[in-house]
Every structure is written in C-alpha cells, then in structure tokens.
N, C-alpha and C positions, 0 to 999 in steps of 0.2 A: 503493500498499501502504499505509493510513493504522496498522498497529500492529500485534499478536503473534493480535488474531483473526485476520487476514489467512491470518497463515501456513498453511501444509499442512505439518505434517515428518514425513507418509505416503508425499506422494509427490516432495519433493526435500530433497536432504543439507543443501542449505546453508539451509531454512527451520528444519530440524531444528536445528544447528548455534546458528542464534539463540534459537531456544526453552532450548537447553538453556543456551546461556548466561547467558537472564535467572535459568533455576532456577537454575544452580550457586551465582549472584551472591545471589539472595538467600537461599540454603539458610546463604551462607559471610556474611550480615548483613552484606554492602558494599553501601558507594551506589553510583549511575551517577557520581559527581563522585569518587569514590575507588577504582573499577577506571581513570578516566580521569587519576589520577594517575599510578597502576600506569605506562600502556603514554604517555603521555608524551601523551594524548588531548583533547581536551574532550569532556564531559558528553555534551553533543549528540551527538560520533561515538560514542560509547558505544552514547546511544540509536538511533543508527541500525545499529549490530551486532544490538544486538537486536531489531529490527521488518524487517530481514532488507533495507533499501536499500539496506547498502555489506557486503561479503563480510569475514569477518577474515580475517586476514594470519598467515600461517605464522611470520612472527615474535611477531609482537602474544600470539599462541595459547600459543606458548610462555610467554610471560610470563606468563600467564594460569595454564599449568597448574605451573611453578613453587609460582605464591602460593598456591596452591588447593588443592595437592596433590590434583590430577586425575590422575594417571599416566601424562602425555601424551596423555590422552583426547582433547582437544579440538587438541592437534598432530596426533595420526591421523585425527582427524575431515577439517579443510583440508586434509589432504595428500588422502585419498581424492576430496573434492569436487572439487580442483584435477586429479585424474586422469580424472575423472568425463567424460561427455558430458553440458554443460551443467550440470554438477550435480545431476543427477538422481539418483534411487535406481539409476538406471544406471551402476554406476560401473567403474571401469577393474577389473576381473573379472581381467585378465591381471596388472595389479600388484599383486594380495593372489596369485595361484596361484603367480609366481615367485616371492613371497617365503613362502608355506607352508611347512609341514613336513609335513604330512599333509593329505589332501583324500580326502572319504566322498560317495560319488557316487552318485546312484540317479536313473533314468531313465526316464520312465512310456512315450513309446512314438516317440523316436531314437538312435540310439547316439551314446552321449558326447559332446561337442564337443573334447575333446579325445583322445577315441580317433577320431574321422570321419577316412576318408582324402580327400585335397582331391575328387576325383570326387565320392564319399559326396556332402559336406559343399557341392558346388557344385550336386548335384541336389536338395538339401536344401533350400539355402537360395533355389533360384530359384524355389519354391513360395511363400514370402514373396512377402507387400509394400510393405515397409516400404528404403529405402536401397538403392542400389549394389550389386548382386550382386560385383562384383569387390573392392570395396574389405570387405564385409563377408565376403564369402573369404578376404581376404589377412588380413583382423582375427584370423580365426578359425584361419589356421593359424601367426601368429607365438604364440598364447596358445599351442599344443603346443612351438612351439622355446624359449619361456621356462622350458618346464619340464619338457620329457625330455634338452633339451641344457644342463640345468644342469650344473653340477661334484656336487652335491650333489642332485639330484632327490625329492622328496616321496614318501610314500608314498602310494599310492593305491587306494582299497577304493571298489570298484565294483559296484554292483547295476541289475543291467539287467532290468526287465520283458519278459516274451520278446515281445511285442508287437514289440519297437524288434527282434530278430533275425527274426522270419516276415515281419515285413509288407517289402516292397522298396521299396526309394527305387533310381531311376535304372533301368539293366537288370539286365541277368543279370552282366556281366562289371564291375558297379561291385558291387555285390551279393556279389562273389564277393571280388573284390578285397578289400572290409568285411572281412568275417568271419573272414577268412586274417590281415589287418592285429592282429586279434581276439584270437587265437589266441596270435600272437606276440605282443603284450602280454602275454597272461597267462601268456606264458612268462617273463616279465621277474622280477626278483626284488621289485622295490618296488612289483609293480602285483599286483590279485588283483580275480579277477571273477568275480562270482557273480550266476548267473540265478533271476528270479523266474517261473516256469510258472502256464501259466492255473488250474491245478489249486489255487492260493493262495485263489483264492475273493477275496472284499471284504477288503481291505486299508489302512491308513490312508497309502501310497503310491499311490492314488489320484487323490490331491487336487492332486496335480504333482509335477514335478518337483522339486530342490532341490540344493544341495551346501552341505558342512559343510566350512571350512577353517580348517587351525591354524595363525595366525599370533602370532608371540611367545608360546609358550607359551597364545594365549587363543582359543578359539571363534566363530566368527562363523560366520552359513548364508548363502547364495543359494539368493533362489526363481526358478525359470524363468521365460520368460514368453512368446509367440512373438513380442512386439513389444522387450520388454524385461527387463530381470531388476529383482531388489528385495533391496536387502543388510538383514541383521538381526544387528544387533548387542547389543543389550535382551539379559546372559542370559537371564533365565528364560524371555525368545522363544526365543533358540538352546536352549536345555536342553529345550523342546518337537521342536523339529525333530531333536539327537541321541535322545533318545527316538522318535519316528515313524522315526527311521533303524535304532534297533536290535532293532522288531518287527519291520519289511518284512525286512530278517536273520534275525529267528529262522526265515522262512515261505525262505528264498533256499539255493538246490541246493548244496553242499557246492563247495569248489574244484574237486578230480579232477571230481564226475560234471557243476560247470558247464562244464569243456575238453572233455567231452565230448560235451555237446550240441553247442558250436558245431563240431565239427567233423564230424558227423552233419548240422548245419546247414550247412555249407560243402557236403556229400556233393551237396546238392539242385539247386546254384549250376555243377557241373564235371559 
C-alpha cells in the first residue's frame, strides 16, 4: 500500500479512519510532525496511520479527539473497527445493538434476525454459503440475548415485508413456531411490529433491508447483505435511510391490524 490512493473507505472501516485522520488533520491546519508531538510518535508513524499501514490505537484516538474537539469521533470509530470482523464494514453489529436505545428495522425477504427463532435462523442460515453454520447461528442467538435480556432493552420498531411472512423457511413446524414468536414479541411493550402488504406496490424499501440504531443520542444505519453488512455513519446518508424508513412506514399496516394479519398467517400452519 503506497498511500491514500490505495485506500478504499467504502469497504474497510480502518481505511475510512485513515482517510478521515488526514482530512481532519488538514482541516485543523496541523502538520504530521505536530500530530507526532501530540501523541509522542514520529512523523513517519503518523504517516503510516494515514496510509493505513498501521491501525490507529484507541489511546491515541482519544488524544486526537481531545485536541481537535471531534466529539469522540476517532475513539468511537477505532472501537467499532476493533469490534469488527477484520475491520471491514461488517462491524460488530451486536456491539451497537446492545448499547442502542432505539432500533428501527426494515426487512425485505426474511424475518429480522433479532426476531428469529433458533430453528428458523438455522434453516435460513443453512441456505447460505459463507462460514460455519453453528458459529453463525450462535452469533445470531447471542445478538438477541444482548438486546432482549438487557435491564433496559431498546424500543424496537419493525417494518416487515409481507413475503417474510408468506414465504416458508424450514418446515411447517418451524414456520408455526416463528409466527407464534412474532405474535409474542408484538405484545411486548417495547416492541412494535407492522407489516407492509403486497398492495403497497413499488416503494423505497424494495432496495434492500436495513437497520437504524440510536446510540448515544446519535443515529447510524446498517445495510443488510447476504454475506456482510455495511455501517453508515455520515449524517446526510443516515438521514436518507431515516426518510426511507418513514416512507415505508407510511405504507405499513397499523399495529393492531398487523397483529391480526400475523394471527391469520399463523392459522395456516396449525
């Protein structure tokens, strides 16, 4: 890697940190040498941080945040990158979710991962091609525990596309248990589930599933993908997902009728 031209901030969170480090340094009017003096490192080490050759340590990220008044930006980014798999945009989503005060979910083709029974999750994950099944299944179950077994669970608002309900995953028993679980979740005071029926026609949600998380009074978005997801932290980009969620919500069935639809769908598997 010869320099910043070789960095790809759209695919790697560490690359994003390296790019942002240089952007903010230049915005502050600081030289690499001055940054080195702040963090007790040589100019060449600072250059290696900015070209992604070495990763920015959490302790140094905090020093930089304090000096530049960046409101813990680099501290948080480094923390999330360390929690990620190989530092890519597939960040430790569970880390975000277990600290979130609010979750807004849109799911296009499958029951949301946080709502899946173990049997449903196993059947859905078995259809994939990546990774060890048992490891991925355990990771998904751990995500759920981190959210629902908290003393102060987040408020969860889920918009679920009708094909998630209508398309069977696993056998009849698996789907019956999954729909029963959804009905039970819908009765929880901090969970709301609304369905988007087929007559909604074309809408912004058809572009793909995503999740909006409120962490430390700040929204971030996470886009879903069959193999890996991507974290969105830029406020303008996050706002676009928020608007997309609101537009999908305008088409969704209200809470009580959605629960009735879930119950009716459940009857098909009994």
